[in-house]
C-alpha positions, 0 to 999 in steps of 0.5 A: 463596425470594423474592429481589430478582431474582425479585421484579423478574422477576415484576414485569416479567413481570406488567407485560408480560403484558398487560391480562388480568393487569394494568391499567395506571394512568392515564398508564402507556401514554403513558409507555411510548410516549414517545420522545426524539430521538437528537441524532446520528441523529434517530431516536426512542428510547423514554424508558422501558426495561428495566434489567438490573442484578442480574436479568439476571446469570444463568448460561449454561444454558437453565434459568438463563436461562429467566426472563429470556428469558421477560421479554424475549419479553414485553417485545418482544411488548408493543412495548417496545424499550429495554434498558439494561445495563452491563459492571459488571452482571456477566454481564447484558450478555452474557446480553442480547446472547445472548438478543436474538440468539436472539429476533431482535426486529424493533427494539431499542435496546441501551444500555450504559455506559463506566466505564473510565478513559482513552481506550484502556481506554474504547475496549477496553471499548466493543469488549468491549460490542459483542461481548457485545451481538452488535452491529456497531461503528461506526468513527466512535464507536470512533476517537479 
């Protein structure tokens, strides 16, 4: 049975599998290497990344995570680094965190969102995201 999740996973895998399986149209390589400068750190961040809504909301078993793990392996092997997720994407944030910790890519940018209302709830949501993504919290970003 083909559903949205499988379609996205297969499309992502095809795009990341390299030139043998797929030839990029003109401009795609330039878009995947385009970067913007982070205003606070000055670091160059990719402007195109991998979204995880829906497709990465999978279970905890190796079998349930096999497809998305393969997508991430190919994603990092292709030199991509930006992954977008959110607490509102179900289990995606935790799945991304677990798999990135397992795969240990040389470089990664993990983007998430805050949807909580109020300062205290927002800080708690950020702390939960840091934990789910296996990242270290920066006190300067969490302190009011």
